[in-house]
N, C-alpha and C positions, 0 to 999 in steps of 0.2 A: 504493499499499500504506499509506495513511495511517490506516486504521481502527484505532481503539483497542479492544481487546478488553474485552468486558463479561461474556459468559459465562464466560470463561476468565480473568478478571481475578486469581483467587485461587490458581490451581493451583501456581503457582512459590513460593508463600510457605511458610516453614517451618510445619508442623503444620497445613497448609491444610484437613484432614479434621476439625480439632477445633472444637468450639464457640467456644473462645477465640478462636482466629484469625478464625472468621466474624464473630464479634460486634465485633472490633477493626476489622474493614473495613465495619462498618455492616449487618451480618446481622440480620435479623428486624425491621428498621425498616419495611419495606414492610408486613409482617403488623401491626404496631402501628397503622400508618396505616389500613389496610383496616378492622380490627376497629372502629376508633374512628370513621371517617368514611362508611363505606359499609354499607348493608344488602345481604345476599347478591345480590338481584336488580340492584341498583345496580353491583355489582362485575361482574356477568355482562356488563352494558352496557358498562362500562369495557373489559372485554376484547374485547368486539365491536368497539369504536371503535379499538382499536390495530391492528385488522387480522391479530392473530396467526392463522396457518395452522399446523395439525398438523405436527409435524417428524419424525413416524414414517414417512412414506412418501406417503401419499395426499394431504396437504396440504389437509384440510378446514378451513373456518374454526371455530377452537375455541369462541369464544362461542357461535356458532350451534349447535354440537354441543350444548353445555350447554343450549341453549334448548329441545331436543328431549324434555327430561324432563318427564313429565306434572306438569301444575301442582297437581293434587289427587290424592293416592293415600295410603292408610293404610300402604303398605309402606315399608320403609327404603330410602334410597338408598345406592348404594356407588359409591366411587372405585376404579378398578383402575389401578395404574401398570404400563405395559408396559415392563419392564426386560429383556426377553427379546431382547437385541440379537443377532440370529443371521444377518443379511443378510451375505453374503461381502463383504469390503472396507469394513465399517462398524464403527468402534469409537470412536465419539464418546460414547455414553452411559455406556459403561465409565470412561472418563476422568472424566466429571462424578461418577459414584458414587464412585468411589475417591479423587478429589483435592478435590470440594467437595460432599459430600453434603448439607450444610446447605442450599445453594443449592436443591437439588432438593426437600429436604424442606420448605422454607418454601413453594415453590410446591405442594406436595401439600397443606398445611394451608390455603393460600389457595384452592385449588380446591374441596377439600372444603367449606369455608365457603361458597363460591359456590353449589355445588349443594346445599347443606343435608344433607350426608353426615356420619354420625358414625363411619363405619368405612371405612378406605382399605386395599387389599391392594397391597402391592407384590411383583409377580411379577418375580422376577429369574432370568436363564438360571442354570442348575445349575452351570455351569462357572466362574461368577464367584463362586468361593470367597472371595477378598480383598474383593470389592465387598459381599457378603454380610455378611462380618464387620465392615466399616467402617460400613455403613449401620445395622447392629444397634447399634453404639455410639453412632451419632449419634442414635438414636431415644431411647436412654437419656439421652443429654445434654440433647437438647431437652426430654423430660418432666421432668428435674430442674430445668431452667430455667424451666418453666412455659409452654414453647411448644408442649406436646402433652399430651393427657390431659384431665384434668377442668378445666372453667372457664379455658380458656386466656387468659392475660393478664388475668384477671379480666372477659372478656366474656360469659361464660355459654355459650360455644361449647365443645362437647366433641368430641373425635376422638381415635380409636385407630388406629394403623397396624400392620398385620399383614405380616410378611415371609413370602413363599411362595417356595420354591426350586423351580424347573421341573426336568424330567429331561432337558434337553438335546435337545428337538425343535424343528426351525426352524418346523415348522407352528404351534407355539404362540405364534409372534409375530402370527399372524392373530387378531383380536380374539375372536371366538366360540369358536376351538379354545383360547385362552387361558382362557375362562370355564369350558369343559369341564373342563380340567386343574385349575383352581382348585376345582372341585366335586368333585375325586378321580375323575374319569372320564378315559377315553383322549382325548387332544387332537384330536378331530375337529371341523371346521368346522361350524357349524350353518346349516340354511337361512334366509335372510333375505327378507321380513320374518317375524316382528317383529324390530326392531332392539334392540340391547342398551339403548337408552336407555329403551325402554318395557319389555322383557322381557329382562332380563341375568342377573347371577349370582343364583342361587337363585330365578329367576322375578321378580326385583325390578328396578326401574329402575337402570341402571348406565351410568357414563361411563368409557370407557377412554381414558387419554392417555398418551403417551410421554415419557420421561425430559426429553429436551430441551424438549419443549414445556412441560413444567411449571416448568423452570428459568426459561424465558421469563415465565412468569406473575409470578415473583418480580421481574423487571424492571419489568413493567408496574405492580406494586403500588408499587415504590420510586419511579419517576419519571414514571408516568402515560402515559395512552393517547396523548396528542398527541406527546409526546416519542418514544414507541416508533413511532408511524406515521410519524415523519419520517425514520426510518433505511431504507434500501433503496429500493424502486421502489415508492412508494404508487400506488394505494390498496390493491393486491392482492398485493404481495410486500413486505411490510414487516418490519422487525426484523433483528437479527443471526442468523447462521446459522453452524453447526459444519460444515466439510467435511474429509472424510477422503480423502486422496490416498496411493496406493499403487502399485506398479508400477515402472515405468523413469524415476523421478525421482531426483535427488540426495538430497533430503531427505523422505522420507515422514512422514506424520504427520497431526494434526488441526489444522486452522487456522480461525480465526474472521475473517469478514468480513461486510460488509452482503449481504443478499440481492440479487442482481443483479450480484454481481463478475463480471467478465469469466472464462471458463474459463482463456485462456491466461495471464491474470494469475496465478491460482492456481498454474499449472505453473510459471512462469517467475521469479515474484517470491516466492511464498510458498515452493515446493518446490525452488526454485533451478535449475529446468530440468531437461533431460534427464541421465539418468545417464551415457549414452555421447553426447557431442556429435556423433560421427560416425554415430550411428544415428538419423535423424529420427523425428519423431512419426508414428506410423502411425494410431492410433485411440484413442479414450478412451470409457470406459463411465462416465458422469457420476454415476449414482446407485444404485449397486450392482449385483449381478450379475444381477438380473431386469430391468434397464433395457435399452433397445435402444441399440446402440453408434453412435458418431459417428465417421466416418472424419476423418482430419486436415482434409480438405477443408471439413469442417462443424464444426469446433471453434472458429470465432470466434463465440461464442455466450455470453449472460450466463447465470449460473447462478442461475435462480429458477424458480418453478413454470411461469410462462407462456411465458417465453422458451424453455425446453427443450421445453414442450409444442409449441410452433410449429415447433420444430426436428424434430420427430418422435419425441421420447424424454421422459423424466420426471426430475425432480430426485430422486425416490424418498428414499433414506435418506442421499443426499449422500455415498454412499461410491464415490469415483472410482477407476478403474482406468486407469492411463497406459500404453500399449503403443507400444514403438518398432518399427523396421522388422525386427528380429530376429524378431518374434512371428509365429507360424503361427496364422493366425485359426481353422483347423480345430481345432487341438489346444486353443487357448483355449476354443473352444465345447465341445469334447468334456469338458474339465475342469469347465465349469459344469454341462453335462448329467449328469455322474456325481453331482455334488452333488445335483441335484434328483431324480435317480432314487433316490437313497438316502433322501432326506428326505420323498418323497410319503407321505401318511398311507395311500394306498390306497383311500380311500373312494369316489373317482370312478374309473370305468373309463377315460375318456380320458387322465386323469393318470397313473394307475397303469400303464397299458400304454404311453402315448405316451412317457414319460419314458425307459422301457426301449428303445423303438425308436430314440430319438434317440441314445442311447449306442451301440447296436448298429450303426447306420449310419455315425455318426461316427468309431467305433473301425475300421471298415471302410476309410474314406476315409483316415485317418491311418496305418494300416499297410500302405497299398498294395493293399488288396484291394477298392477302390471298384468298383462296377458302373455302367453307363450307366443313369441314371435315379435314382440315388440322391441327387443333389442335389435334384431336384424331389420325390422322396419326402419329404425333410425338411420342405420347405415344405407338402407335402399334410399330413402329421400334424401339423404345426404349426398349420394352419387347422382341423383337426378337434379339437384340444385347446383352443384359444383360445375362451372364451366358453361352454364345455360342461362347467364345473366348479362346484362349490359356492362355492369361495372363489377368491381371484386367484391361487392356486398355478399354475393352468394357463397363465396370462397370464405368470407369472414364468419360465417355461421357453419358451413359444411365442414371446414378444416377442424374446428374444435370438437364438433360432433364425432366426427371420424376417429380423431386421435383419442378423446376420452374414453370412447367405447372400445377402441383396439387396445390401448395401454391399460385399461382397468375392466375388461371384459367380466371378470368374476364377480366385481362388485355389482355390475348391471344384472348379471343372471342372478345373483343373490337377492336382489329387491324383488325379483319375479318369484323366485322359489319360496321366499319367506313372507311374501305379500306384505312387506313392511321395509323400511329403511333400517338396516342392522345397527348402524351408528347411533340413530335416534333411540332405538330400543336400548342400547348399552348406556346412552346418557340418562334416560329415564330410570334406569335400574341403580 
């Protein structure tokens, strides 16, 4: 646990959300450097060289994504910031927005410069009232300081950032649903292709980046691609990463480490171990509620994109749930299924109907009304949902169902055989 925080270096300082505190810690020096030393295309190459991958869930290389913008177009280019952090178990972006908004804002200005955008939209989750207030103040401070608006730092580059508050829909974390919402429509995902980089907001070329991703762009501007690429597990898993840990640990929270930190180190050294030492680790969901579960026997894994993919799951948003031996896996899955049934936009029949089926069957199992064939029915419905929806929402529920059942099949079968939740009966006795 020798890693020195970089993304979180300012959050404990008094007034960390103010521009005065940010400038005192060296803020906006990266922006000065890039505007002076790099043409936009050269900074795109710098970000490519850093190996930065998107921190919102998919892990796509950020510089390569920027490179998909059409080279010649008479339409404006837009940058959209995805601050709609709605994945259960994930609360890292909120921390950055509320405690170090200028770190994020500097990354926005840098990224807009790189893609030659004059307008950026900051799409923030509607429930983040305090974050929206703090970020709005940060915009005013940056504009007064010459870091935003017309002729930024005398460079000739102009940028305006517009805050847009969402209406609290999980689906708007999906990039095309976010665009629909920004346009004043219902947040329904679009068919792809065309992709947003070509036909995005108002039909114009658009880049959508996550809050943590943009904060990392600031670090690259400050210290260079070579420095950044030396952190983590190069060449494909570079840089610092924010990990959220919740559940049965002594100290839940947001922790910063290099990509590739061992999962068990996060649990035992960062989060100080299991909440109840007499209840051993049972399972971990490593990347938010939509990711596949890892039983304790598979938790000796590194927390990076490729290592978790090899283990059969994903890093996702790095929102980790830690479960001890008191957890009923059926009940845990039922809780997740309820969320996705509530949040399905209803556009695709497999998702709209399948999420409801999951809740119905899981509720039967948990309440002692399970039927022979119910467990196989869960897997069958999951297979019919996966890959048959416009957006990844279908996989977001199908993957947990598949993995919870496959990894803990005996527990599901036990619910059917006993016609009760065994753990609930043990707790009652």
